[in-house]
C-alpha positions in Angstrom: -86.5 96.7 -40.6 -83.0 98.1 -39.5 -81.4 101.3 -39.9 -77.7 102.0 -40.6 -76.4 104.9 -39.1 -72.9 106.3 -39.8 -72.0 107.8 -36.4 -68.7 109.5 -37.9 -70.8 111.8 -39.8 -72.4 113.6 -36.9 -70.8 116.6 -35.5 -70.9 116.9 -31.7 -71.3 120.4 -30.3 -68.8 119.6 -27.6 -65.6 117.5 -27.5 -64.9 115.0 -24.7 -61.1 114.9 -25.2 -60.4 117.4 -22.2 -62.1 115.6 -19.5 -60.2 114.8 -16.4 -59.3 111.1 -15.7 -58.7 109.1 -12.6 -58.1 105.4 -11.9 -60.3 103.2 -10.1 -59.2 102.3 -6.5 -60.5 98.8 -6.8 -60.0 97.8 -10.5 -57.2 100.2 -11.5 -59.0 101.1 -14.8 -59.0 104.6 -15.9 -62.4 106.5 -15.8 -63.5 109.9 -17.0 -65.2 112.7 -15.3 -68.9 112.7 -15.5 -71.3 115.6 -15.0 -73.0 113.9 -12.1 -69.6 114.0 -10.2 -69.0 117.6 -10.9 -69.5 118.8 -7.4 -67.7 116.0 -5.8 -64.9 114.8 -8.1 -62.2 115.2 -5.7 -63.9 112.5 -3.6 -64.8 109.9 -6.4 -62.6 106.9 -6.0 -64.3 104.2 -7.7 -65.6 103.8 -11.5 -68.9 102.1 -10.9 -71.2 101.0 -8.0 -69.9 97.4 -8.4 -66.2 98.4 -7.7 -67.5 100.2 -4.7 -69.4 97.3 -3.3 -66.4 94.8 -3.9 -64.0 97.2 -2.3 -66.3 97.5 0.9 -66.8 93.8 1.0 -63.0 92.7 0.4 -61.4 94.3 3.6 -64.1 92.9 5.7 -63.5 89.4 4.4 -59.7 89.7 5.0 -60.3 90.8 8.6 -62.7 87.9 9.3 -60.3 85.5 7.9 -57.3 87.0 9.9 -59.4 86.8 13.0 -60.3 83.3 12.6 -56.6 82.2 12.1 -55.6 84.2 15.2 -58.3 82.4 17.4 -57.1 79.0 16.3 -53.5 79.4 17.9 
């Protein structure tokens, strides 16, 4: 049994149009303020844990690659 819900008929008590936005430092996609980031919004740089992990692993890979190239010469 499935139910069909018309979400446009619900009136939300709050509007999410005035939330601040930033661009992710890794994927450059825009992301909005979240309540869990309220105390630390100035320091939030990534839209997700996935982008945070990828950003931390990328520079290390580049450093290792450049170090091995320098060792060859």
